[in-house]
C-alpha positions as CSV (number, residue, x, y, z in Angstrom):
1,M,111.0,64.6,134.8
2,S,107.8,65.7,136.3
3,R,108.3,69.4,137.8
4,N,105.6,69.3,140.3
5,R,107.5,69.3,143.7
6,V,106.4,66.8,146.3
7,L,108.8,68.0,149.1
8,R,110.3,71.2,149.9
9,V,112.9,71.3,152.4
10,K,114.9,74.7,153.3
11,N,117.2,75.6,155.8
12,L,116.7,72.3,157.9
13,S,119.0,71.9,160.8
14,V,119.5,69.5,163.8
15,R,121.0,70.3,166.9
16,Y,121.5,67.7,169.9
17,Q,122.8,69.4,173.3
18,T,125.4,67.1,175.1
19,Q,127.9,67.5,177.9
20,K,130.9,68.2,175.2
21,G,128.7,71.1,173.9
22,P,126.0,71.1,171.0
23,V,126.2,68.5,168.2
24,H,125.5,69.9,164.7
25,A,123.9,66.7,163.2
26,V,122.4,68.3,160.1
27,N,123.5,71.8,159.0
28,D,121.3,74.1,156.8
29,V,120.0,71.6,154.4
30,T,117.8,72.5,151.5
31,F,116.5,70.0,149.0
32,D,113.3,69.3,146.9
33,V,111.7,65.9,145.6
34,F,109.6,66.3,142.6
35,E,106.8,63.6,141.3
36,N,107.8,60.4,139.8
37,E,111.5,60.6,140.8
38,V,114.1,59.2,143.3
39,F,116.0,61.5,144.9
40,G,119.2,59.6,146.4
41,I,121.2,61.0,149.5
42,A,124.8,59.8,149.8
43,G,127.3,59.8,152.0
44,E,129.3,58.0,154.5
45,S,128.1,56.8,158.0
46,G,127.8,59.4,160.5
47,C,127.0,62.5,157.8
48,G,123.7,62.9,158.9
49,K,121.5,61.2,156.3
50,S,119.3,59.2,158.9
51,T,119.1,62.2,161.1
52,L,118.0,64.3,158.3
53,I,115.1,61.8,157.3
54,R,114.2,61.2,161.2
55,S,113.6,64.7,161.4
56,L,111.1,65.0,158.6
57,M,109.4,61.8,160.1
58,R,109.3,63.1,163.4
59,L,111.2,60.2,164.8
60,L,114.0,62.1,166.6
61,P,114.1,62.3,170.5
62,D,113.1,65.4,172.6
63,S,116.7,66.4,173.0
64,A,117.0,67.3,169.4
65,L,116.6,71.3,168.2
66,V,114.8,71.0,165.0
67,T,114.6,74.2,162.9
68,A,113.7,74.9,159.4
69,S,112.8,77.8,157.1
70,E,110.2,75.5,155.3
71,I,109.0,71.9,155.1
72,T,106.1,71.4,152.6
73,L,104.7,68.1,151.5
74,S,102.3,68.7,148.3
75,G,102.2,72.1,149.4
76,Q,101.4,71.3,152.7
77,N,103.0,73.1,155.8
78,L,104.2,70.7,158.2
79,Q,106.0,72.7,160.4
80,S,102.9,74.0,161.9
81,M,101.3,70.8,162.3
82,P,100.6,69.3,165.8
83,D,102.2,65.8,166.3
84,K,98.6,64.1,166.5
85,N,97.4,65.2,163.3
86,F,101.0,64.7,161.5
87,R,100.7,60.9,162.8
88,E,96.7,60.5,161.5
89,E,96.9,62.6,158.5
90,I,100.6,62.5,157.1
91,L,102.5,59.5,158.5
92,W,101.7,56.1,156.4
93,S,99.0,58.0,154.0
94,K,100.9,60.7,152.6
95,M,104.7,59.8,153.6
96,S,106.0,56.6,154.9
97,L,109.3,55.2,156.0
98,V,111.4,51.9,155.2
99,P,113.7,52.2,158.1
100,Q,117.1,51.3,158.6
101,S,117.6,47.5,159.5
102,A,113.9,47.3,158.1
103,M,114.3,43.5,158.6
104,N,114.6,43.8,162.3
105,S,111.7,46.3,162.6
106,L,108.6,43.9,162.7
107,N,107.4,42.9,166.1
108,P,108.3,39.5,166.6
109,V,104.9,38.3,168.3
110,Y,102.7,39.3,165.7
111,R,102.1,37.7,162.3
112,V,103.4,39.6,159.6
113,G,100.1,40.3,157.9
114,H,98.3,41.6,161.1
115,Q,101.1,44.2,161.4
116,V,100.0,45.4,158.0
117,V,96.6,44.9,158.5
118,E,97.0,47.3,161.6
119,A,98.7,49.5,160.0
120,I,95.9,50.1,157.1
121,Q,93.2,49.9,159.8
122,A,94.7,52.9,161.6
123,H,94.2,55.5,158.9
124,R,91.3,53.8,156.9
125,A,87.9,52.9,157.9
126,I,87.8,49.5,156.3
127,S,87.3,45.9,157.3
128,K,89.5,43.4,158.4
129,A,89.0,41.3,155.4
130,A,89.4,44.0,153.0
131,A,92.6,45.1,154.7
132,R,94.0,41.3,154.6
133,N,92.7,41.4,150.8
134,R,95.1,44.7,150.4
135,V,98.0,42.8,152.0
136,A,97.3,40.3,149.7
137,E,97.9,42.5,146.8
138,L,100.8,44.2,148.6
139,F,102.7,41.0,149.2
140,D,102.2,40.1,145.4
141,V,103.6,43.7,144.4
142,V,106.9,43.0,146.4
143,G,107.2,39.5,145.2
144,L,106.3,37.3,148.3
145,Q,103.2,34.8,148.4
146,A,99.9,35.8,150.0
147,D,99.7,33.1,152.2
148,L,102.9,33.9,154.1
149,M,100.9,36.9,155.7
150,D,99.9,34.5,158.5
151,N,103.5,33.9,159.1
152,Y,105.5,35.2,162.0
153,P,108.9,37.6,161.3
154,H,111.3,34.8,162.3
155,E,109.7,32.6,159.6
156,F,110.8,34.9,157.0
157,S,114.5,35.4,155.8
158,G,116.0,38.9,156.0
159,G,115.0,39.6,152.6
160,M,111.5,38.7,152.9
161,R,111.3,40.7,156.1
162,Q,112.7,43.5,153.9
163,R,110.1,43.0,151.4
164,A,107.5,42.9,154.0
165,M,108.7,46.5,155.2
166,I,108.2,47.8,151.7
167,A,104.7,46.2,151.3
168,M,103.7,48.2,154.6
169,S,105.3,51.6,153.5
170,L,103.0,51.1,150.2
171,A,99.9,50.1,152.2
172,L,98.1,53.5,151.6
173,D,99.4,54.8,148.4
174,P,101.8,57.8,149.9
175,G,102.9,60.3,147.4
176,L,106.5,59.9,149.2
177,I,108.1,57.0,150.4
178,V,111.5,57.1,152.4
179,M,114.0,54.2,152.2
180,D,116.5,54.3,154.5
181,E,119.5,51.8,153.7
182,P,116.9,49.3,152.3
183,T,119.9,47.1,151.5
184,T,122.1,47.2,154.5
185,G,122.6,43.9,156.4
186,L,121.8,41.8,153.2
187,D,124.0,39.5,151.0
188,V,124.6,41.1,147.2
189,L,122.5,38.8,145.9
190,V,119.3,39.5,148.3
191,Q,120.4,43.1,147.7
192,E,120.3,42.8,143.8
193,R,116.6,41.1,144.1
194,I,115.5,43.8,146.8
195,L,116.6,46.5,144.2
196,R,115.4,44.7,141.2
197,R,111.9,44.5,143.1
198,I,111.7,48.2,143.8
199,R,112.4,49.2,140.3
200,E,109.6,46.8,138.8
201,I,107.3,48.8,141.7
202,R,108.0,51.8,140.4
203,S,106.8,51.3,137.4
204,Q,103.6,50.3,139.1
205,I,103.2,53.3,141.7
206,S,103.1,56.9,141.4
207,S,105.0,57.3,144.5
208,S,108.1,59.5,144.8
209,I,111.1,58.0,146.7
210,I,113.9,59.3,148.8
211,L,116.8,57.0,148.7
212,I,119.4,57.0,151.5
213,T,122.6,55.0,151.3
214,H,126.3,54.9,151.7
215,D,126.5,52.7,148.7
216,I,127.4,54.5,145.6
217,A,126.5,51.8,143.4
218,V,122.7,51.7,144.6
219,I,122.8,55.4,144.5
220,A,123.8,55.4,140.9
221,E,121.8,52.7,139.6
222,M,118.5,53.7,141.3
223,S,118.5,57.7,141.4
224,D,117.3,60.2,139.1
225,R,118.9,63.0,141.2
226,I,121.5,62.8,143.7
227,G,122.5,64.8,146.9
228,V,125.8,64.1,148.3
229,M,126.0,64.6,152.1
230,Y,129.3,65.4,154.2
231,G,129.5,66.7,157.9
232,G,125.7,67.1,158.4
233,S,125.2,69.6,155.0
234,L,124.4,68.5,151.2
235,M,128.0,69.5,149.6
236,E,126.3,68.8,146.1
237,Q,123.4,67.6,144.7
238,A,122.7,67.3,140.7
239,P,121.3,64.8,138.2
240,A,122.4,61.6,138.6
241,I,124.4,61.8,135.3
242,D,125.4,65.0,135.7
243,L,127.0,64.2,139.1
244,F,129.1,61.2,138.1
245,E,130.0,62.7,134.7
246,S,130.7,66.3,135.9
247,P,131.1,66.4,139.8
248,C,132.3,69.7,141.3
249,H,132.8,69.3,145.1
250,P,136.0,67.5,146.4
251,Y,134.2,64.9,148.6
252,T,132.1,64.1,145.6
253,L,135.4,63.4,143.4
254,G,136.5,61.5,146.4
255,L,133.5,59.3,146.1
256,K,133.8,58.4,142.7
257,N,137.5,57.6,143.2
258,A,136.3,54.8,145.4
259,F,133.5,53.7,142.9
260,P,134.9,51.0,140.8
261,S,134.0,51.0,136.8
262,I,133.3,48.4,134.6
263,R,134.7,50.5,131.7
264,N,138.2,50.8,133.2
265,K,138.9,47.2,134.9
266,G,142.4,48.4,135.9
267,Q,141.5,51.5,137.8
268,E,143.0,51.8,140.8
269,L,140.4,52.8,143.6
270,I,141.5,56.1,146.0
271,S,139.8,56.6,149.4
272,I,139.8,59.6,151.1
273,P,142.3,60.0,153.9
274,G,141.1,61.0,157.4
275,S,137.8,60.6,159.3
276,P,134.5,62.9,159.3
277,P,134.5,65.6,161.6
278,T,133.1,65.1,165.3
279,L,130.0,67.9,164.4
280,I,130.4,69.1,168.2
281,G,130.6,72.8,168.9
282,E,130.3,75.7,166.4
283,S,132.5,76.1,163.5
284,S,132.7,78.4,160.6
285,E,135.0,76.5,158.3
286,C,134.2,74.2,155.6
287,S,133.6,70.6,157.2
288,F,135.5,68.8,154.3
289,L,138.6,71.3,155.1
290,E,140.8,68.6,157.1
291,R,140.3,66.0,154.4
292,C,140.3,68.1,151.1
293,P,143.3,68.1,149.2
294,F,142.1,71.5,147.2
295,K,141.4,73.7,150.4
296,A,142.2,77.2,149.8
297,E,142.5,80.1,152.6
298,E,138.9,81.2,152.5
299,C,137.8,77.5,153.3
300,S,139.1,78.0,157.0
301,K,137.5,81.4,157.4
302,E,133.4,80.6,156.4
303,F,131.7,78.0,155.3
304,P,130.7,78.1,151.6
305,A,127.4,79.1,150.3
306,I,125.5,77.4,148.0
307,E,126.3,78.3,144.4
308,K,124.0,77.3,141.8
309,L,125.7,76.0,138.6
310,A,122.7,74.8,136.6
311,E,118.8,74.2,137.1
312,F,119.3,71.0,139.7
313,H,123.3,71.3,140.3
314,E,124.1,73.1,143.3
315,V,127.6,72.8,145.2
316,R,129.2,74.4,148.2
317,C,132.6,74.9,147.3
318,F,134.9,77.9,146.7
319,R,136.9,76.2,144.3
320,H,133.8,74.9,142.1
321,K,134.9,77.1,138.8
322,E,138.2,74.9,138.5
323,A,136.0,71.8,138.9
324,P,137.8,70.5,135.3
325,K,141.1,71.1,136.8
326,L,140.1,69.4,140.1
327,R,139.0,66.3,138.5
328,E,142.1,65.7,136.7
329,L,144.3,66.1,139.9
330,A,141.5,64.2,142.1
331,S,142.5,61.1,139.8
332,N,146.0,61.0,141.0
333,K,146.5,58.9,144.2
334,A,149.2,61.3,145.2
335,T,146.9,64.2,145.3
336,W,144.9,63.0,148.3
337,L,148.2,61.6,150.2
338,S,149.5,65.1,149.9
339,S,146.3,66.2,152.0
340,N,147.5,64.7,155.3
């Protein structure tokens, strides 16, 4: 894996002010994305994954307060960049997005190819004919016939619209592509075709990918490194193999329990009791406290700091040194039932 850093995010937080108090949607998140890798971000719905990505893409409403110590893309400081320059110089050309529910993101009254051409011409001084040739190339890359570019979105199936959005994200050869739940709303066969196509595309391009999903199977199959998010915070991040073979955070252990194994067909899947926190108001305790079967006294007094276990393995847990013991206990369903 190349060590050249594409994206650096340090101490990123996002707050929303509401009538009930401030919502801490993203809390002190730090991560890197390197060249030619897929960095997966996993977590259940409402944990802050999409808010994190939308903050990087500057797609949040004005009510959101975004703070960070550092956000750099290929060494370029994004924090001090005006919105106009960000849209002209960064979006699509250096960092692109395949949005959540991408198959519903196309304008229904414009031909699909025209929408991709428009994105290309907004950032490149090329003729419409040249842009259409580029769209034909992109459609071939994602497995669509070139003559489909003159069709309207309603003439595409869900999977085809998803591929069209992936083609648009590739249009200007960005160094970083963000895919937010790229298979949501698709049946399992179409999901497999989309993921297979993403793997094939990855072998043809040099872009890095941030893959956001709540689907552990997708994360495991596609990612080089994985960050596990809960309650607005990255609780653990590690190379994909390490995260599944040697998880250290109780929430990661819980997610692994809910992931079926083809090696152990008789394995009982164990869910995590309880619900995610509301993230409203200030809190000094660990966000996983109420659902954690391994909580200790200090967990209710302060939020654990990031502990570095290896070069690319970090965790936020006071009991990470007991990880081998916790893994054994976590495999027992009674352990989780006792946490309620």
